[in-house]
C-alpha positions, -999 to 999 in steps of 0.1 A, spaced: -209 -87 -457 -214 -110 -487 -210 -141 -465 -235 -127 -441 -261 -120 -468 -256 -154 -484 -261 -171 -450 -296 -155 -447 -309 -170 -480 -340 -191 -473 -342 -181 -436 -370 -162 -419 -345 -134 -412 -337 -133 -449 -374 -130 -457 -378 -101 -434 -347 -84 -447 -359 -90 -483 -393 -73 -476 -375 -43 -460 -351 -40 -490 -380 -42 -515 -399 -14 -498 -368 7 -496 -363 1 -533 -399 11 -539 -394 45 -524 -360 51 -541 -374 39 -574 -401 66 -573 -375 92 -565 -354 79 -594 -383 82 -618 -390 117 -607 -353 126 -612 -354 113 -647 -387 130 -656 -390 160 -634 -388 193 -652 -359 183 -674 -354 163 -706 -356 126 -696 -328 117 -721 -304 141 -706 -313 130 -671 -308 94 -681 -274 100 -696 -261 120 -666 -273 93 -642 -258 64 -661 -225 82 -666 -223 89 -629 -231 54 -617 -207 39 -642 -179 61 -629 -187 53 -593 -190 15 -599 -159 12 -620 -133 11 -591 -154 -14 -571 -159 -36 -601 -122 -36 -612 -105 -35 -578 -127 -44 -549 -152 -72 -556 -142 -106 -570 -142 -107 -608 -172 -124 -625 -170 -161 -632 -167 -170 -669 -204 -181 -671 -215 -146 -660 -204 -127 -692 -233 -140 -713 -257 -131 -685 -243 -96 -683 -246 -93 -721 -283 -103 -719 -289 -78 -691 -273 -50 -711 -296 -56 -740 -327 -58 -719 -319 -27 -699 -311 -8 -731 -346 -16 -744 -361 -6 -711 -344 27 -711 -353 36 -746 -390 27 -741 -391 46 -708 -375 77 -723 -400 77 -751 -429 72 -726 -417 102 -705 -415 124 -736 -452 116 -744 -469 118 -710 -466 132 -675 -447 113 -649 -479 106 -628 -496 92 -660 -467 70 -672 -453 57 -640 -484 36 -627 -487 17 -660 -450 9 -661 -449 -3 -626 -483 -21 -628 -474 -42 -659 -441 -53 -644 -451 -73 -613 -477 -94 -631 -453 -107 -657 -425 -109 -631 -446 -133 -610 -453 -154 -641 -416 -154 -651 -406 -164 -615 -430 -193 -618 -416 -205 -651 -379 -199 -644 -376 -204 -606 -406 -226 -599 -419 -199 -574 -457 -202 -572 -480 -177 -555 -507 -190 -531 -543 -182 -539 -543 -154 -513 -512 -139 -528 -528 -139 -563 -557 -121 -546 -533 -95 -532 -517 -91 -566 -552 -86 -582 -560 -59 -556 -526 -42 -563 -531 -43 -600 -566 -30 -597 -553 1 -580 -524 6 -604 -544 1 -636 -573 21 -620 -549 50 -618 -540 45 -654 -577 45 -664 -584 76 -643 -555 94 -659 -567 84 -694 -602 98 -687 -594 130 -668 -558 141 -673 -561 177 -684 -529 182 -706 -512 166 -736 -544 146 -744 -533 140 -780 -501 121 -769 -517 103 -739 -527 70 -757 -491 67 -771 -477 74 -737 -498 47 -721 -489 22 -749 -452 29 -744 -456 26 -706 -472 -8 -710 -443 -20 -732 -418 -5 -707 -435 -26 -680 -430 -57 -700 -393 -49 -700 -394 -43 -663 -407 -78 -658 -380 -92 -681 -351 -75 -664 -364 -83 -629 -365 -120 -638 -332 -120 -658 -313 -100 -631 -326 -122 -604 -312 -151 -623 -279 -133 -627 -274 -123 -590 -282 -159 -580 -257 -173 -605 -226 -157 -590 -210 -166 -556 -208 -130 -545 -239 -108 -550 -219 -76 -549 -199 -89 -579 -231 -88 -599 -241 -54 -587 -208 -37 -592 -203 -51 -627 -239 -45 -637 -237 -8 -628 -203 -4 -645 -213 -21 -677 -249 -7 -678 -238 28 -672 -215 31 -703 -241 23 -729 -262 54 -730 -241 85 -721 -222 87 -755 -254 90 -775 -269 114 -749 -238 136 -752 -243 139 -790 -279 147 -784 -270 174 -759 -244 189 -783 -270 193 -810 -296 210 -788 -300 247 -798 -305 257 -762 -283 234 -742 -288 232 -704 -256 237 -683 -236 206 -680 -228 212 -644 -264 211 -633 -270 179 -653 -240 162 -637 -251 172 -602 -285 156 -610 -266 126 -624 -246 121 -592 -278 123 -570 -296 99 -594 -267 75 -594 -268 73 -556 -305 67 -557 -301 40 -583 -275 22 -563 -299 20 -533 -330 12 -554 -317 -14 -578 -292 -28 -554 -318 -33 -527 -344 -51 -549 -318 -73 -565 -305 -84 -530 -342 -90 -521 -346 -114 -550 -316 -134 -539 -328 -136 -503 -364 -144 -510 -389 -151 -539 -386 -129 -570 -424 -124 -573 -428 -111 -538 -400 -86 -542 -414 -75 -575 -448 -69 -560 -436 -50 -529 -414 -28 -551 -445 -17 -570 -457 2 -540 -434 28 -556 -465 39 -574 -478 53 -542 -446 71 -535 -445 83 -571 -480 99 -568 -469 117 -536 -437 129 -552 -457 141 -583 -480 160 -560 -455 174 -536 -425 180 -558 -438 182 -594 -471 200 -585 -492 174 -603 -528 169 -591 -537 141 -567 -574 139 -559 -596 117 -536 -602 90 -563 -565 86 -568 -559 84 -531 -584 55 -529 -566 37 -558 -533 42 -541 -547 26 -509 -556 -4 -530 -520 -7 -542 -508 -6 -506 -534 -31 -495 -525 -55 -523 -488 -54 -513 -497 -61 -477 -519 -91 -487 -491 -106 -508 -465 -102 -481 -487 -114 -452 -494 -146 -471 -459 -153 -483 
Protein backbone atom coordinates (compact mmCIF):
# COMPACT_ATOMS: atom_id res chain seq x y z
CA UNK A 1 0.00 0.00 0.00
CA UNK A 2 2.89 2.36 0.74
CA UNK A 3 4.24 1.96 -2.79
CA UNK A 4 0.80 2.67 -4.26
CA UNK A 5 0.39 5.85 -2.21
CA UNK A 6 3.87 7.10 -3.10
CA UNK A 7 3.12 6.47 -6.78
CA UNK A 8 0.14 8.87 -6.56
CA UNK A 9 2.19 11.84 -5.37
CA UNK A 10 1.82 14.82 -7.71
CA UNK A 11 -0.84 13.14 -9.89
CA UNK A 12 -4.49 14.16 -10.46
CA UNK A 13 -5.57 10.95 -8.77
CA UNK A 14 -3.40 11.86 -5.80
CA UNK A 15 -5.02 15.31 -5.58
CA UNK A 16 -8.50 13.77 -5.56
CA UNK A 17 -7.54 11.25 -2.91
CA UNK A 18 -5.90 13.99 -0.83
CA UNK A 19 -9.11 16.07 -0.88
CA UNK A 20 -11.19 13.07 0.20
CA UNK A 21 -8.73 12.23 2.99
CA UNK A 22 -8.73 15.85 4.25
CA UNK A 23 -12.54 15.97 4.40
CA UNK A 24 -12.63 12.61 6.15
CA UNK A 25 -10.08 13.95 8.62
CA UNK A 26 -12.28 17.03 9.18
CA UNK A 27 -15.24 14.94 10.25
CA UNK A 28 -13.17 12.67 12.48
CA UNK A 29 -11.31 15.62 14.04
CA UNK A 30 -14.60 17.16 15.12
CA UNK A 31 -15.57 13.81 16.67
CA UNK A 32 -12.18 13.66 18.40
CA UNK A 33 -12.61 17.15 19.82
CA UNK A 34 -16.04 16.24 21.17
CA UNK A 35 -14.64 13.09 22.77
CA UNK A 36 -11.95 15.11 24.53
CA UNK A 37 -14.34 17.82 25.70
CA UNK A 38 -17.77 16.24 25.87
CA UNK A 39 -19.12 15.97 29.40
CA UNK A 40 -15.86 14.69 30.89
CA UNK A 41 -12.65 16.24 32.17
CA UNK A 42 -10.59 17.04 29.04
CA UNK A 43 -7.32 16.05 30.73
CA UNK A 44 -8.62 12.59 31.61
CA UNK A 45 -9.99 12.09 28.11
CA UNK A 46 -6.68 13.20 26.58
CA UNK A 47 -4.66 10.82 28.75
CA UNK A 48 -6.93 7.85 28.02
CA UNK A 49 -6.85 8.50 24.28
CA UNK A 50 -3.07 8.92 24.15
CA UNK A 51 -2.42 5.78 26.19
CA UNK A 52 -4.72 3.82 23.92
CA UNK A 53 -3.19 4.89 20.64
CA UNK A 54 0.35 4.41 21.95
CA UNK A 55 -0.50 0.82 22.89
CA UNK A 56 -2.15 0.19 19.53
CA UNK A 57 0.67 1.75 17.51
CA UNK A 58 3.55 0.08 19.39
CA UNK A 59 3.47 -3.33 17.65
CA UNK A 60 3.18 -1.70 14.22
CA UNK A 61 6.06 0.68 14.94
CA UNK A 62 8.33 -2.00 16.41
CA UNK A 63 7.52 -5.00 14.23
CA UNK A 64 5.58 -4.10 11.07
CA UNK A 65 6.70 -0.90 9.36
CA UNK A 66 10.33 -0.16 8.43
CA UNK A 67 12.22 1.56 11.24
CA UNK A 68 12.83 5.30 10.81
CA UNK A 69 15.96 6.47 9.04
CA UNK A 70 18.55 8.17 11.33
CA UNK A 71 17.60 11.65 10.15
CA UNK A 72 14.02 11.10 11.33
CA UNK A 73 14.78 11.07 15.07
CA UNK A 74 15.33 14.86 15.38
CA UNK A 75 12.12 15.35 13.39
CA UNK A 76 10.21 13.13 15.81
CA UNK A 77 11.73 15.01 18.76
CA UNK A 78 10.51 18.32 17.35
CA UNK A 79 7.08 16.85 16.67
CA UNK A 80 6.76 15.60 20.26
CA UNK A 81 7.55 19.04 21.70
CA UNK A 82 5.13 20.80 19.36
CA UNK A 83 2.29 18.36 20.03
CA UNK A 84 2.90 18.55 23.78
CA UNK A 85 2.49 22.32 23.66
CA UNK A 86 -0.64 21.92 21.56
CA UNK A 87 -2.21 19.43 23.97
CA UNK A 88 -1.52 21.57 27.03
CA UNK A 89 -3.00 24.68 25.43
CA UNK A 90 -6.01 22.78 24.10
CA UNK A 91 -6.70 21.22 27.49
CA UNK A 92 -6.53 24.63 29.16
CA UNK A 93 -8.86 26.11 26.54
CA UNK A 94 -11.43 23.35 27.03
CA UNK A 95 -11.41 23.87 30.80
CA UNK A 96 -12.24 27.57 30.29
CA UNK A 97 -14.87 27.48 27.55
CA UNK A 98 -17.53 25.34 25.91
CA UNK A 99 -16.54 23.07 23.04
CA UNK A 100 -18.58 25.05 20.49
CA UNK A 101 -16.87 28.28 21.63
CA UNK A 102 -13.28 27.05 21.67
CA UNK A 103 -13.23 24.78 18.62
CA UNK A 104 -13.91 27.39 15.87
CA UNK A 105 -11.08 29.65 17.05
CA UNK A 106 -8.59 26.79 17.27
CA UNK A 107 -9.44 25.56 13.80
CA UNK A 108 -9.71 29.04 12.27
CA UNK A 109 -6.27 30.19 13.36
CA UNK A 110 -4.59 27.01 12.14
CA UNK A 111 -5.15 27.11 8.36
CA UNK A 112 -4.09 30.74 7.91
CA UNK A 113 -0.68 30.16 9.44
CA UNK A 114 -0.40 26.69 7.89
CA UNK A 115 -0.80 28.25 4.44
CA UNK A 116 1.91 30.79 5.28
CA UNK A 117 4.16 28.04 6.63
CA UNK A 118 3.64 25.93 3.50
CA UNK A 119 4.67 28.92 1.38
CA UNK A 120 7.84 29.53 3.40
CA UNK A 121 8.92 25.91 3.85
CA UNK A 122 7.59 24.10 0.77
CA UNK A 123 7.20 26.97 -1.71
CA UNK A 124 3.48 26.17 -2.12
CA UNK A 125 1.70 29.40 -3.09
CA UNK A 126 -2.06 29.92 -3.14
CA UNK A 127 -3.66 31.55 -6.19
CA UNK A 128 -5.67 34.78 -5.72
CA UNK A 129 -8.90 32.77 -5.95
CA UNK A 130 -7.67 30.39 -3.25
CA UNK A 131 -6.79 33.33 -0.98
CA UNK A 132 -10.35 34.56 -1.54
CA UNK A 133 -11.68 31.16 -0.52
CA UNK A 134 -9.48 31.17 2.57
CA UNK A 135 -10.78 34.65 3.46
CA UNK A 136 -14.39 33.43 3.12
CA UNK A 137 -13.65 30.39 5.28
CA UNK A 138 -11.92 32.47 7.96
CA UNK A 139 -14.77 35.00 7.92
CA UNK A 140 -17.13 32.18 8.82
CA UNK A 141 -14.86 30.72 11.49
CA UNK A 142 -13.97 33.97 13.23
CA UNK A 143 -17.55 35.15 12.78
CA UNK A 144 -18.55 32.15 14.88
CA UNK A 145 -16.00 33.17 17.50
CA UNK A 146 -17.29 36.76 17.57
CA UNK A 147 -20.89 35.57 17.80
CA UNK A 148 -20.02 33.27 20.68
CA UNK A 149 -18.13 36.05 22.45
CA UNK A 150 -21.17 38.34 22.19
CA UNK A 151 -23.99 35.94 22.95
CA UNK A 152 -22.72 32.82 24.71
CA UNK A 153 -24.92 32.50 27.82
CA UNK A 154 -22.69 30.63 30.27
CA UNK A 155 -19.18 30.99 31.79
CA UNK A 156 -18.92 34.58 30.61
CA UNK A 157 -16.13 35.38 33.06
CA UNK A 158 -13.77 32.79 31.55
CA UNK A 159 -14.75 33.33 27.90
CA UNK A 160 -11.99 35.86 26.99
CA UNK A 161 -9.35 33.53 28.49
CA UNK A 162 -10.84 30.58 26.60
CA UNK A 163 -10.68 32.46 23.30
CA UNK A 164 -7.10 33.59 23.94
CA UNK A 165 -6.02 30.04 24.71
CA UNK A 166 -7.89 28.82 21.64
CA UNK A 167 -6.00 31.31 19.45
CA UNK A 168 -2.67 30.14 20.88
CA UNK A 169 -3.73 26.53 20.31
CA UNK A 170 -4.48 27.38 16.68
CA UNK A 171 -0.95 28.65 16.22
CA UNK A 172 0.34 25.29 17.42
CA UNK A 173 -2.05 23.56 15.01
CA UNK A 174 -0.39 25.44 12.15
CA UNK A 175 3.04 24.62 13.51
CA UNK A 176 2.40 20.89 13.85
CA UNK A 177 0.62 20.72 10.48
CA UNK A 178 3.67 22.15 8.73
CA UNK A 179 6.24 20.24 10.79
CA UNK A 180 4.46 16.91 10.45
CA UNK A 181 4.02 17.43 6.70
CA UNK A 182 7.78 17.90 6.51
CA UNK A 183 8.26 14.74 8.57
CA UNK A 184 5.98 12.47 6.54
CA UNK A 185 7.69 13.65 3.35
CA UNK A 186 11.16 13.03 4.81
CA UNK A 187 10.79 9.25 5.17
CA UNK A 188 10.53 6.69 2.39
CA UNK A 189 7.47 4.96 3.87
CA UNK A 190 4.68 7.29 5.10
CA UNK A 191 3.37 4.61 7.44
CA UNK A 192 6.72 4.60 9.24
CA UNK A 193 6.10 8.21 10.21
CA UNK A 194 2.50 7.55 11.28
CA UNK A 195 3.21 4.43 13.36
CA UNK A 196 6.18 5.94 15.18
CA UNK A 197 4.45 9.26 15.66
CA UNK A 198 1.48 7.68 17.44
CA UNK A 199 3.73 5.41 19.49
CA UNK A 200 6.01 8.22 20.69
CA UNK A 201 3.35 10.90 21.01
CA UNK A 202 1.05 8.66 23.02
CA UNK A 203 3.53 7.98 25.84
CA UNK A 204 4.10 11.62 26.82
CA UNK A 205 0.87 12.61 28.61
CA UNK A 206 -0.67 9.49 30.26
CA UNK A 207 1.73 9.29 33.24
CA UNK A 208 0.91 12.84 34.34
CA UNK A 209 -2.80 12.30 33.74
CA UNK A 210 -2.72 9.15 35.87
CA UNK A 211 -1.28 11.13 38.81
CA UNK A 212 -3.92 13.80 38.22
CA UNK A 213 -6.65 11.13 38.27
CA UNK A 214 -5.24 9.55 41.46
CA UNK A 215 -5.44 12.88 43.29
CA UNK A 216 -9.06 13.58 42.34
CA UNK A 217 -11.40 13.38 45.36
CA UNK A 218 -14.17 11.88 43.22
CA UNK A 219 -12.41 9.78 40.58
CA UNK A 220 -14.44 8.61 37.57
CA UNK A 221 -14.24 4.84 36.89
CA UNK A 222 -11.11 3.84 35.00
CA UNK A 223 -13.01 1.35 32.83
CA UNK A 224 -15.23 4.05 31.34
CA UNK A 225 -12.26 6.31 30.67
CA UNK A 226 -10.32 3.58 28.91
CA UNK A 227 -13.30 2.66 26.72
CA UNK A 228 -13.48 6.33 25.77
CA UNK A 229 -9.74 6.22 25.14
CA UNK A 230 -9.96 3.25 22.78
CA UNK A 231 -12.73 4.89 20.74
CA UNK A 232 -10.80 8.17 20.68
CA UNK A 233 -7.62 6.41 19.59
CA UNK A 234 -9.36 4.83 16.60
CA UNK A 235 -10.77 8.23 15.65
CA UNK A 236 -7.33 9.81 16.03
CA UNK A 237 -5.75 7.23 13.73
CA UNK A 238 -8.30 8.04 11.04
CA UNK A 239 -8.21 11.80 11.50
CA UNK A 240 -4.51 12.51 11.88
CA UNK A 241 -3.44 9.69 9.58
CA UNK A 242 -5.75 10.87 6.80
CA UNK A 243 -4.66 14.51 6.86
CA UNK A 244 -0.97 13.60 7.05
CA UNK A 245 -1.30 11.34 4.02
CA UNK A 246 -3.13 14.19 2.28
CA UNK A 247 -0.19 16.54 2.91
CA UNK A 248 2.14 14.02 1.28
CA UNK A 249 -0.10 13.52 -1.75
CA UNK A 250 -0.96 17.18 -2.35
CA UNK A 251 -0.26 20.70 -1.08
CA UNK A 252 -0.12 21.27 2.67
CA UNK A 253 -2.19 24.46 2.56
CA UNK A 254 -5.09 22.89 0.69
CA UNK A 255 -5.24 19.94 3.08
CA UNK A 256 -5.13 22.31 6.07
CA UNK A 257 -8.00 24.41 4.72
CA UNK A 258 -10.21 21.43 3.85
CA UNK A 259 -9.62 19.95 7.29
CA UNK A 260 -11.04 23.09 8.87
CA UNK A 261 -14.50 22.25 7.59
CA UNK A 262 -14.36 20.25 10.82
CA UNK A 263 -15.79 23.42 12.40
CA UNK A 264 -19.07 22.71 10.62
CA UNK A 265 -19.08 19.12 11.84
CA UNK A 266 -18.15 20.33 15.34
CA UNK A 267 -21.13 22.68 15.50
CA UNK A 268 -23.45 19.86 14.42
CA UNK A 269 -21.95 17.52 17.03
CA UNK A 270 -22.22 20.23 19.68
CA UNK A 271 -25.89 20.67 18.80
CA UNK A 272 -26.88 17.02 18.37
CA UNK A 273 -24.70 15.26 20.94
CA UNK A 274 -23.72 17.88 23.51
CA UNK A 275 -27.03 19.80 23.42
CA UNK A 276 -25.31 23.13 22.68
CA UNK A 277 -27.38 25.79 20.91
CA UNK A 278 -27.05 26.31 17.13
CA UNK A 279 -29.10 29.22 15.75
CA UNK A 280 -29.70 30.63 12.25
CA UNK A 281 -26.79 33.10 12.43
CA UNK A 282 -24.36 30.32 13.20
CA UNK A 283 -25.79 28.22 10.37
CA UNK A 284 -25.05 31.08 7.95
CA UNK A 285 -21.50 31.37 9.29
CA UNK A 286 -20.99 27.63 8.90
CA UNK A 287 -22.17 27.92 5.30
CA UNK A 288 -19.40 30.48 4.74
CA UNK A 289 -16.86 28.00 6.06
CA UNK A 290 -18.04 25.31 3.68
CA UNK A 291 -18.16 27.77 0.75
CA UNK A 292 -14.60 28.93 1.44
CA UNK A 293 -13.31 25.36 1.44
CA UNK A 294 -15.07 24.69 -1.87
CA UNK A 295 -13.50 27.80 -3.45
CA UNK A 296 -10.01 26.78 -2.29
CA UNK A 297 -10.35 23.25 -3.61
CA UNK A 298 -12.01 24.25 -6.90
CA UNK A 299 -9.14 26.61 -7.70
CA UNK A 300 -6.33 24.33 -6.61
